[in-house]
ZAMAR-759691 format. One record per residue (C-alpha): residue in three letters; x, y, z. Coordinates in steps of 0.2 Angstrom, whole numbers, plus 5000, padded with zeros to 4 digits. Example, Ala and Ser with C-alpha at 12.3 -4.5 7.8 and 13.67 -1.06 7.14 Angstrom:
BEGIN
<node rest="ala" u="5062" v="4978" w="5039"/>
<node rest="ser" u="5068" v="4995" w="5036"/>
***
This chain:
BEGIN
<node rest="met" u="5426" v="5151" w="5533"/>
<node rest="pro" u="5432" v="5146" w="5516"/>
<node rest="trp" u="5443" v="5158" w="5506"/>
<node rest="gly" u="5430" v="5160" w="5493"/>
<node rest="val" u="5417" v="5167" w="5506"/>
<node rest="ala" u="5430" v="5178" w="5513"/>
<node rest="leu" u="5435" v="5185" w="5496"/>
<node rest="phe" u="5417" v="5187" w="5492"/>
<node rest="leu" u="5414" v="5197" w="5508"/>
<node rest="val" u="5429" v="5209" w="5504"/>
<node rest="tyr" u="5422" v="5211" w="5486"/>
<node rest="ala" u="5404" v="5215" w="5493"/>
<node rest="leu" u="5411" v="5227" w="5505"/>
<node rest="ala" u="5421" v="5236" w="5491"/>
<node rest="ile" u="5404" v="5237" w="5481"/>
<node rest="leu" u="5396" v="5245" w="5497"/>
<node rest="ala" u="5410" v="5257" w="5498"/>
<node rest="gly" u="5408" v="5262" w="5480"/>
<node rest="ile" u="5390" v="5264" w="5482"/>
<node rest="gly" u="5393" v="5275" w="5497"/>
<node rest="leu" u="5405" v="5286" w="5488"/>
<node rest="ser" u="5393" v="5288" w="5474"/>
<node rest="leu" u="5378" v="5293" w="5484"/>
<node rest="gly" u="5382" v="5311" w="5485"/>
<node rest="phe" u="5380" v="5312" w="5466"/>
<node rest="val" u="5364" v="5302" w="5466"/>
<node rest="val" u="5357" v="5313" w="5480"/>
<node rest="asp" u="5362" v="5329" w="5470"/>
<node rest="gln" u="5352" v="5322" w="5455"/>
<node rest="ala" u="5337" v="5318" w="5466"/>
<node rest="gln" u="5336" v="5337" w="5471"/>
<node rest="thr" u="5331" v="5341" w="5453"/>
<node rest="val" u="5322" v="5325" w="5447"/>
<node rest="pro" u="5314" v="5314" w="5461"/>
<node rest="val" u="5317" v="5297" w="5452"/>
<node rest="thr" u="5332" v="5294" w="5440"/>
<node rest="pro" u="5337" v="5278" w="5432"/>
<node rest="leu" u="5354" v="5280" w="5440"/>
<node rest="gly" u="5346" v="5282" w="5457"/>
<node rest="leu" u="5335" v="5266" w="5454"/>
<node rest="leu" u="5351" v="5256" w="5449"/>
<node rest="val" u="5361" v="5262" w="5464"/>
<node rest="met" u="5347" v="5258" w="5476"/>
<node rest="ala" u="5344" v="5241" w="5468"/>
<node rest="leu" u="5362" v="5236" w="5469"/>
<node rest="leu" u="5363" v="5242" w="5487"/>
<node rest="ala" u="5348" v="5232" w="5492"/>
<node rest="tyr" u="5354" v="5216" w="5483"/>
<node rest="thr" u="5372" v="5218" w="5490"/>
<node rest="ile" u="5366" v="5220" w="5508"/>
<node rest="phe" u="5354" v="5206" w="5506"/>
<node rest="thr" u="5367" v="5194" w="5499"/>
<node rest="val" u="5380" v="5198" w="5512"/>
<node rest="thr" u="5366" v="5196" w="5526"/>
<node rest="val" u="5362" v="5179" w="5519"/>
<node rest="val" u="5380" v="5174" w="5517"/>
<node rest="leu" u="5384" v="5178" w="5535"/>
<node rest="gln" u="5369" v="5167" w="5540"/>
<node rest="arg" u="5376" v="5153" w="5530"/>
<node rest="lys" u="5361" v="5149" w="5520"/>
<node rest="met" u="5361" v="5138" w="5505"/>
<node rest="ala" u="5353" v="5151" w="5494"/>
<node rest="ala" u="5368" v="5163" w="5497"/>
<node rest="arg" u="5378" v="5153" w="5485"/>
<node rest="ser" u="5367" v="5158" w="5470"/>
<node rest="leu" u="5365" v="5176" w="5476"/>
<node rest="ala" u="5384" v="5178" w="5479"/>
<node rest="leu" u="5387" v="5170" w="5461"/>
<node rest="gly" u="5375" v="5183" w="5454"/>
<node rest="leu" u="5384" v="5197" w="5463"/>
<node rest="ala" u="5401" v="5191" w="5457"/>
<node rest="thr" u="5396" v="5191" w="5439"/>
<node rest="leu" u="5395" v="5210" w="5441"/>
<node rest="ala" u="5414" v="5210" w="5439"/>
<node rest="leu" u="5413" v="5204" w="5421"/>
<node rest="pro" u="5406" v="5221" w="5414"/>
<node rest="gly" u="5421" v="5229" w="5423"/>
<node rest="ile" u="5433" v="5220" w="5412"/>
<node rest="pro" u="5430" v="5231" w="5396"/>
<node rest="leu" u="5428" v="5247" w="5407"/>
<node rest="ala" u="5445" v="5243" w="5415"/>
<node rest="phe" u="5452" v="5241" w="5398"/>
<node rest="leu" u="5445" v="5258" w="5392"/>
<node rest="ala" u="5450" v="5267" w="5408"/>
<node rest="gly" u="5467" v="5259" w="5412"/>
<node rest="gly" u="5473" v="5248" w="5398"/>
<node rest="val" u="5477" v="5230" w="5396"/>
<node rest="ile" u="5485" v="5227" w="5413"/>
<node rest="ala" u="5469" v="5234" w="5422"/>
<node rest="ala" u="5458" v="5223" w="5412"/>
<node rest="leu" u="5468" v="5208" w="5416"/>
<node rest="val" u="5468" v="5212" w="5434"/>
<node rest="val" u="5449" v="5214" w="5434"/>
<node rest="ala" u="5447" v="5198" w="5424"/>
<node rest="ala" u="5458" v="5188" w="5436"/>
<node rest="leu" u="5448" v="5195" w="5451"/>
<node rest="ala" u="5432" v="5190" w="5442"/>
<node rest="ala" u="5439" v="5172" w="5438"/>
<node rest="val" u="5446" v="5169" w="5456"/>
<node rest="leu" u="5430" v="5176" w="5464"/>
<node rest="ile" u="5418" v="5165" w="5453"/>
<node rest="gln" u="5429" v="5150" w="5455"/>
<node rest="gly" u="5430" v="5153" w="5474"/>
<node rest="ile" u="5411" v="5154" w="5476"/>
<node rest="arg" u="5409" v="5138" w="5466"/>
<node rest="ala" u="5421" v="5128" w="5477"/>
<node rest="pro" u="5414" v="5113" w="5486"/>
<node rest="ala" u="5421" v="5120" w="5502"/>
<node rest="val" u="5409" v="5135" w="5500"/>
<node rest="ala" u="5394" v="5123" w="5497"/>
<node rest="ala" u="5398" v="5113" w="5513"/>
<node rest="trp" u="5400" v="5129" w="5523"/>
<node rest="leu" u="5384" v="5137" w="5517"/>
<node rest="asp" u="5374" v="5122" w="5525"/>
<node rest="gln" u="5359" v="5131" w="5533"/>
<node rest="pro" u="5342" v="5128" w="5524"/>
***
């Protein structure tokens, strides 16, 4: 397994952990209003992340595009990290996003994701 795929899987599992931690708040909102924009967003992100991880583990060619799409979700985290933690936090998130996107675009990842 190339390092780009391994880094992506760690990133995706961190997203799943974040979703799992936020589900309590989403369920609390669902008790008063059955359908909320936040609930829809969280469920869409959950479905997309699980589907992308599944396709990556199956080594499908389509997984590269899906993984790149999920990796771009780190880009809005840069200004959020700047507002929450300052310049250093924003630089760390920017470096993570750059390494993650570069790792997914590596030729070794394209060769590893070879199943039609």
